[in-house]
Biopython code that builds the backbone (N, CA, C, O; Angstrom):
import numpy as np
from Bio.PDB.StructureBuilder import StructureBuilder

atoms = [
    (1, "MET", "N", (7.182, -10.141, -11.820)),
    (1, "MET", "CA", (6.602, -8.934, -11.242)),
    (1, "MET", "C", (5.131, -8.841, -11.661)),
    (1, "MET", "O", (4.736, -9.317, -12.726)),
    (2, "ILE", "N", (4.344, -8.220, -10.798)),
    (2, "ILE", "CA", (2.947, -7.981, -11.145)),
    (2, "ILE", "C", (2.708, -6.474, -11.183)),
    (2, "ILE", "O", (3.380, -5.703, -10.498)),
    (3, "ASN", "N", (1.752, -6.080, -11.985)),
    (3, "ASN", "CA", (1.425, -4.666, -12.165)),
    (3, "ASN", "C", (0.298, -4.256, -11.228)),
    (3, "ASN", "O", (-0.750, -4.900, -11.170)),
    (4, "ILE", "N", (0.535, -3.168, -10.495)),
    (4, "ILE", "CA", (-0.502, -2.544, -9.684)),
    (4, "ILE", "C", (-0.505, -1.056, -10.028)),
    (4, "ILE", "O", (0.347, -0.576, -10.775)),
    (5, "THR", "N", (-1.463, -0.346, -9.477)),
    (5, "THR", "CA", (-1.468, 1.109, -9.573)),
    (5, "THR", "C", (-1.221, 1.638, -8.169)),
    (5, "THR", "O", (-1.924, 1.269, -7.228)),
    (6, "LEU", "N", (-0.224, 2.503, -8.030)),
    (6, "LEU", "CA", (0.141, 3.063, -6.735)),
    (6, "LEU", "C", (-0.021, 4.575, -6.799)),
    (6, "LEU", "O", (0.708, 5.262, -7.515)),
    (7, "ASN", "N", (-0.983, 5.080, -6.042)),
    (7, "ASN", "CA", (-1.288, 6.519, -6.050)),
    (7, "ASN", "C", (-1.459, 7.047, -7.472)),
    (7, "ASN", "O", (-0.965, 8.122, -7.811)),
    (8, "GLY", "N", (-2.163, 6.277, -8.296)),
    (8, "GLY", "CA", (-2.504, 6.704, -9.647)),
    (8, "GLY", "C", (-1.466, 6.429, -10.710)),
    (8, "GLY", "O", (-1.693, 6.734, -11.881)),
    (9, "ALA", "N", (-0.324, 5.857, -10.331)),
    (9, "ALA", "CA", (0.748, 5.602, -11.297)),
    (9, "ALA", "C", (1.051, 4.106, -11.377)),
    (9, "ALA", "O", (0.939, 3.401, -10.375)),
    (10, "PRO", "N", (1.430, 3.617, -12.552)),
    (10, "PRO", "CA", (1.800, 2.204, -12.678)),
    (10, "PRO", "C", (2.992, 1.877, -11.774)),
    (10, "PRO", "O", (3.915, 2.677, -11.623)),
    (11, "HIS", "N", (2.947, 0.700, -11.186)),
    (11, "HIS", "CA", (4.017, 0.264, -10.281)),
    (11, "HIS", "C", (4.087, -1.258, -10.360)),
    (11, "HIS", "O", (3.061, -1.917, -10.527)),
    (12, "GLN", "N", (5.273, -1.812, -10.244)),
    (12, "GLN", "CA", (5.441, -3.262, -10.255)),
    (12, "GLN", "C", (5.942, -3.730, -8.903)),
    (12, "GLN", "O", (6.780, -3.084, -8.273)),
    (13, "VAL", "N", (5.410, -4.872, -8.464)),
    (13, "VAL", "CA", (5.825, -5.488, -7.205)),
    (13, "VAL", "C", (6.045, -6.977, -7.444)),
    (13, "VAL", "O", (5.489, -7.545, -8.384)),
    (14, "PRO", "N", (6.852, -7.608, -6.597)),
    (14, "PRO", "CA", (7.053, -9.049, -6.744)),
    (14, "PRO", "C", (5.777, -9.810, -6.392)),
    (14, "PRO", "O", (5.009, -9.355, -5.543)),
    (15, "PRO", "N", (5.537, -10.947, -7.020)),
    (15, "PRO", "CA", (4.378, -11.767, -6.655)),
    (15, "PRO", "C", (4.436, -12.123, -5.172)),
    (15, "PRO", "O", (5.501, -12.429, -4.636)),
    (16, "GLY", "N", (3.291, -12.079, -4.525)),
    (16, "GLY", "CA", (3.210, -12.448, -3.117)),
    (16, "GLY", "C", (3.533, -11.326, -2.150)),
    (16, "GLY", "O", (3.502, -11.537, -0.938)),
    (17, "GLN", "N", (3.845, -10.128, -2.655)),
    (17, "GLN", "CA", (4.180, -9.015, -1.760)),
    (17, "GLN", "C", (2.939, -8.560, -1.008)),
    (17, "GLN", "O", (1.854, -8.454, -1.579)),
    (18, "THR", "N", (3.113, -8.293, 0.278)),
    (18, "THR", "CA", (2.019, -7.819, 1.117)),
    (18, "THR", "C", (2.095, -6.301, 1.251)),
    (18, "THR", "O", (3.079, -5.676, 0.856)),
    (19, "LEU", "N", (1.044, -5.727, 1.813)),
    (19, "LEU", "CA", (1.035, -4.275, 1.986)),
    (19, "LEU", "C", (2.161, -3.803, 2.899)),
    (19, "LEU", "O", (2.790, -2.782, 2.621)),
    (20, "ASP", "N", (2.425, -4.532, 3.988)),
    (20, "ASP", "CA", (3.505, -4.081, 4.865)),
    (20, "ASP", "C", (4.863, -4.190, 4.181)),
    (20, "ASP", "O", (5.752, -3.381, 4.448)),
    (21, "GLN", "N", (5.038, -5.173, 3.305)),
    (21, "GLN", "CA", (6.284, -5.281, 2.542)),
    (21, "GLN", "C", (6.406, -4.140, 1.532)),
    (21, "GLN", "O", (7.502, -3.631, 1.299)),
    (22, "LEU", "N", (5.289, -3.742, 0.936)),
    (22, "LEU", "CA", (5.298, -2.602, 0.018)),
    (22, "LEU", "C", (5.720, -1.335, 0.752)),
    (22, "LEU", "O", (6.550, -0.572, 0.257)),
    (23, "ILE", "N", (5.150, -1.114, 1.929)),
    (23, "ILE", "CA", (5.493, 0.073, 2.715)),
    (23, "ILE", "C", (6.977, 0.066, 3.077)),
    (23, "ILE", "O", (7.631, 1.108, 3.023)),
    (24, "ALA", "N", (7.511, -1.091, 3.443)),
    (24, "ALA", "CA", (8.939, -1.191, 3.760)),
    (24, "ALA", "C", (9.789, -0.917, 2.523)),
    (24, "ALA", "O", (10.808, -0.232, 2.608)),
    (25, "ALA", "N", (9.374, -1.449, 1.377)),
    (25, "ALA", "CA", (10.130, -1.243, 0.137)),
    (25, "ALA", "C", (10.154, 0.229, -0.263)),
    (25, "ALA", "O", (11.094, 0.691, -0.911)),
    (26, "LEU", "N", (9.122, 0.953, 0.126)),
    (26, "LEU", "CA", (9.043, 2.386, -0.178)),
    (26, "LEU", "C", (9.666, 3.246, 0.928)),
    (26, "LEU", "O", (9.633, 4.474, 0.862)),
    (27, "SER", "N", (10.229, 2.590, 1.938)),
    (27, "SER", "CA", (10.847, 3.277, 3.090)),
    (27, "SER", "C", (9.860, 4.201, 3.800)),
    (27, "SER", "O", (10.201, 5.321, 4.178)),
    (28, "LEU", "N", (8.634, 3.715, 3.975)),
    (28, "LEU", "CA", (7.599, 4.510, 4.631)),
    (28, "LEU", "C", (7.176, 3.938, 5.982)),
    (28, "LEU", "O", (6.219, 4.420, 6.588)),
    (29, "GLU", "N", (7.896, 2.896, 6.464)),
    (29, "GLU", "CA", (7.513, 2.322, 7.738)),
    (29, "GLU", "C", (7.683, 3.358, 8.847)),
    (29, "GLU", "O", (8.468, 4.297, 8.717)),
    (30, "ASN", "N", (6.945, 3.179, 9.925)),
    (30, "ASN", "CA", (6.957, 4.080, 11.087)),
    (30, "ASN", "C", (6.432, 5.478, 10.769)),
    (30, "ASN", "O", (6.760, 6.435, 11.471)),
    (31, "GLN", "N", (5.633, 5.604, 9.735)),
    (31, "GLN", "CA", (4.984, 6.879, 9.430)),
    (31, "GLN", "C", (3.478, 6.721, 9.623)),
    (31, "GLN", "O", (2.942, 5.617, 9.526)),
    (32, "ALA", "N", (2.817, 7.815, 9.892)),
    (32, "ALA", "CA", (1.365, 7.804, 10.035)),
    (32, "ALA", "C", (0.754, 7.734, 8.640)),
    (32, "ALA", "O", (0.747, 8.717, 7.899)),
    (33, "LEU", "N", (0.241, 6.553, 8.294)),
    (33, "LEU", "CA", (-0.290, 6.315, 6.955)),
    (33, "LEU", "C", (-1.663, 5.679, 7.022)),
    (33, "LEU", "O", (-2.028, 5.041, 8.009)),
    (34, "ALA", "N", (-2.408, 5.865, 5.961)),
    (34, "ALA", "CA", (-3.631, 5.110, 5.719)),
    (34, "ALA", "C", (-3.490, 4.493, 4.334)),
    (34, "ALA", "O", (-2.990, 5.131, 3.408)),
    (35, "LEU", "N", (-3.934, 3.249, 4.202)),
    (35, "LEU", "CA", (-3.870, 2.556, 2.916)),
    (35, "LEU", "C", (-5.261, 2.124, 2.490)),
    (35, "LEU", "O", (-6.065, 1.663, 3.300)),
    (36, "ALA", "N", (-5.525, 2.283, 1.209)),
    (36, "ALA", "CA", (-6.752, 1.762, 0.614)),
    (36, "ALA", "C", (-6.356, 0.923, -0.591)),
    (36, "ALA", "O", (-5.466, 1.289, -1.358)),
    (37, "VAL", "N", (-7.026, -0.196, -0.741)),
    (37, "VAL", "CA", (-6.828, -1.050, -1.905)),
    (37, "VAL", "C", (-8.179, -1.186, -2.585)),
    (37, "VAL", "O", (-9.156, -1.629, -1.982)),
    (38, "ASN", "N", (-8.214, -0.800, -3.837)),
    (38, "ASN", "CA", (-9.455, -0.843, -4.613)),
    (38, "ASN", "C", (-10.585, -0.098, -3.896)),
    (38, "ASN", "O", (-11.726, -0.555, -3.833)),
    (39, "ARG", "N", (-10.216, 1.072, -3.358)),
    (39, "ARG", "CA", (-11.147, 1.984, -2.679)),
    (39, "ARG", "C", (-11.657, 1.480, -1.335)),
    (39, "ARG", "O", (-12.614, 2.033, -0.794)),
    (40, "ASN", "N", (-11.034, 0.441, -0.791)),
    (40, "ASN", "CA", (-11.398, -0.075, 0.523)),
    (40, "ASN", "C", (-10.230, 0.141, 1.478)),
    (40, "ASN", "O", (-9.120, -0.328, 1.226)),
    (41, "VAL", "N", (-10.481, 0.852, 2.575)),
    (41, "VAL", "CA", (-9.432, 1.091, 3.561)),
    (41, "VAL", "C", (-9.045, -0.236, 4.202)),
    (41, "VAL", "O", (-9.899, -1.041, 4.571)),
    (42, "VAL", "N", (-7.730, -0.444, 4.326)),
    (42, "VAL", "CA", (-7.210, -1.664, 4.939)),
    (42, "VAL", "C", (-6.593, -1.272, 6.281)),
    (42, "VAL", "O", (-5.642, -0.491, 6.312)),
    (43, "PRO", "N", (-7.120, -1.804, 7.398)),
    (43, "PRO", "CA", (-6.549, -1.475, 8.705)),
    (43, "PRO", "C", (-5.083, -1.902, 8.792)),
    (43, "PRO", "O", (-4.692, -2.913, 8.209)),
    (44, "ARG", "N", (-4.281, -1.134, 9.517)),
    (44, "ARG", "CA", (-2.848, -1.414, 9.632)),
    (44, "ARG", "C", (-2.587, -2.847, 10.091)),
    (44, "ARG", "O", (-1.652, -3.483, 9.607)),
    (45, "LYS", "N", (-3.392, -3.364, 11.011)),
    (45, "LYS", "CA", (-3.152, -4.720, 11.517)),
    (45, "LYS", "C", (-3.353, -5.779, 10.432)),
    (45, "LYS", "O", (-2.891, -6.910, 10.586)),
    (46, "ALA", "N", (-4.032, -5.431, 9.343)),
    (46, "ALA", "CA", (-4.259, -6.381, 8.246)),
    (46, "ALA", "C", (-3.201, -6.286, 7.149)),
    (46, "ALA", "O", (-3.188, -7.121, 6.245)),
    (47, "TRP", "N", (-2.317, -5.296, 7.204)),
    (47, "TRP", "CA", (-1.310, -5.119, 6.146)),
    (47, "TRP", "C", (-0.446, -6.353, 5.931)),
    (47, "TRP", "O", (-0.167, -6.688, 4.779)),
    (48, "PRO", "N", (0.003, -7.062, 6.999)),
    (48, "PRO", "CA", (0.855, -8.238, 6.764)),
    (48, "PRO", "C", (0.129, -9.382, 6.057)),
    (48, "PRO", "O", (0.767, -10.251, 5.463)),
    (49, "ASP", "N", (-1.196, -9.381, 6.120)),
    (49, "ASP", "CA", (-1.976, -10.473, 5.531)),
    (49, "ASP", "C", (-2.540, -10.143, 4.159)),
    (49, "ASP", "O", (-3.015, -11.036, 3.458)),
    (50, "ARG", "N", (-2.497, -8.876, 3.765)),
    (50, "ARG", "CA", (-3.104, -8.473, 2.484)),
    (50, "ARG", "C", (-2.062, -8.567, 1.376)),
    (50, "ARG", "O", (-1.194, -7.704, 1.239)),
    (51, "VAL", "N", (-2.170, -9.639, 0.586)),
    (51, "VAL", "CA", (-1.256, -9.860, -0.537)),
    (51, "VAL", "C", (-1.744, -9.048, -1.732)),
    (51, "VAL", "O", (-2.929, -9.065, -2.065)),
    (52, "LEU", "N", (-0.823, -8.342, -2.368)),
    (52, "LEU", "CA", (-1.171, -7.553, -3.549)),
    (52, "LEU", "C", (-1.451, -8.466, -4.736)),
    (52, "LEU", "O", (-0.768, -9.470, -4.938)),
    (53, "GLU", "N", (-2.455, -8.105, -5.510)),
    (53, "GLU", "CA", (-2.873, -8.887, -6.667)),
    (53, "GLU", "C", (-2.774, -8.034, -7.930)),
    (53, "GLU", "O", (-2.735, -6.805, -7.870)),
    (54, "ILE", "N", (-2.735, -8.710, -9.061)),
    (54, "ILE", "CA", (-2.648, -8.019, -10.346)),
    (54, "ILE", "C", (-3.773, -6.993, -10.464)),
    (54, "ILE", "O", (-4.935, -7.284, -10.180)),
    (55, "GLN", "N", (-3.401, -5.792, -10.886)),
    (55, "GLN", "CA", (-4.306, -4.672, -11.128)),
    (55, "GLN", "C", (-4.897, -4.052, -9.862)),
    (55, "GLN", "O", (-5.816, -3.240, -9.959)),
    (56, "ASP", "N", (-4.395, -4.412, -8.677)),
    (56, "ASP", "CA", (-4.839, -3.721, -7.468)),
    (56, "ASP", "C", (-4.539, -2.236, -7.601)),
    (56, "ASP", "O", (-3.527, -1.840, -8.180)),
    (57, "GLN", "N", (-5.431, -1.427, -7.058)),
    (57, "GLN", "CA", (-5.230, 0.021, -7.020)),
    (57, "GLN", "C", (-4.979, 0.411, -5.570)),
    (57, "GLN", "O", (-5.883, 0.371, -4.736)),
    (58, "VAL", "N", (-3.744, 0.786, -5.286)),
    (58, "VAL", "CA", (-3.326, 1.099, -3.924)),
    (58, "VAL", "C", (-3.161, 2.610, -3.783)),
    (58, "VAL", "O", (-2.507, 3.258, -4.601)),
    (59, "GLU", "N", (-3.757, 3.146, -2.746)),
    (59, "GLU", "CA", (-3.604, 4.566, -2.426)),
    (59, "GLU", "C", (-2.972, 4.665, -1.047)),
    (59, "GLU", "O", (-3.453, 4.062, -0.088)),
    (60, "ILE", "N", (-1.897, 5.426, -0.956)),
    (60, "ILE", "CA", (-1.221, 5.672, 0.311)),
    (60, "ILE", "C", (-1.422, 7.139, 0.658)),
    (60, "ILE", "O", (-1.103, 8.027, -0.133)),
    (61, "VAL", "N", (-1.953, 7.379, 1.849)),
    (61, "VAL", "CA", (-2.195, 8.742, 2.306)),
    (61, "VAL", "C", (-1.409, 8.947, 3.592)),
    (61, "VAL", "O", (-1.522, 8.156, 4.528)),
    (62, "ARG", "N", (-0.620, 9.999, 3.636)),
    (62, "ARG", "CA", (0.145, 10.337, 4.837)),
    (62, "ARG", "C", (-0.667, 11.305, 5.689)),
    (62, "ARG", "O", (-1.213, 12.291, 5.195)),
    (63, "ALA", "N", (-0.730, 10.997, 6.983)),
    (63, "ALA", "CA", (-1.398, 11.895, 7.921)),
    (63, "ALA", "C", (-0.445, 13.031, 8.272)),
    (63, "ALA", "O", (0.721, 12.801, 8.592)),
    (64, "ILE", "N", (-0.949, 14.247, 8.209)),
    (64, "ILE", "CA", (-0.143, 15.423, 8.519)),
    (64, "ILE", "C", (-0.846, 16.196, 9.632)),
    (64, "ILE", "O", (-2.011, 16.575, 9.504)),
    (65, "GLY", "N", (-0.130, 16.417, 10.706)),
    (65, "GLY", "CA", (-0.697, 17.158, 11.825)),
    (65, "GLY", "C", (-0.754, 18.646, 11.526)),
    (65, "GLY", "O", (0.046, 19.178, 10.756)),
    (66, "GLY", "N", (-1.687, 19.281, 12.133)),
    (66, "GLY", "CA", (-1.810, 20.718, 11.930)),
    (66, "GLY", "C", (-2.818, 21.291, 12.902)),
    (66, "GLY", "O", (-3.279, 20.612, 13.820)),
    (67, "GLY", "N", (-3.136, 22.498, 12.694)),
    (67, "GLY", "CA", (-4.089, 23.044, 13.622)),
    (67, "GLY", "C", (-4.546, 24.365, 13.282)),
    (67, "GLY", "O", (-5.365, 24.940, 14.000)),
]
sb = StructureBuilder()
sb.init_structure("model")
sb.init_model(0)
sb.init_chain("A")
sb.init_seg("    ")
for serial, (resi, resn, name, xyz) in enumerate(atoms, 1):
    if name == "N":
        sb.init_residue(resn, " ", resi, " ")
    sb.init_atom(name, np.array(xyz, "f"), 0.0, 1.0, " ", f" {name:<3s}", serial, name[0])
structure = sb.get_structure()
């Protein structure tokens, strides 16, 4: 397992896990989300290609509709 920070808290993921795999593991697929890794927004189409690395800081933000 490798250590990352997920929304400010320590989290462990398997080596080679991608952002889309992380979202699936957290049961957050099919939700309106934005992801940033190390303060850089990662477009949804890039999630399958972005492999998590040791000490990555991942922020997941859920979009909430309102008015």
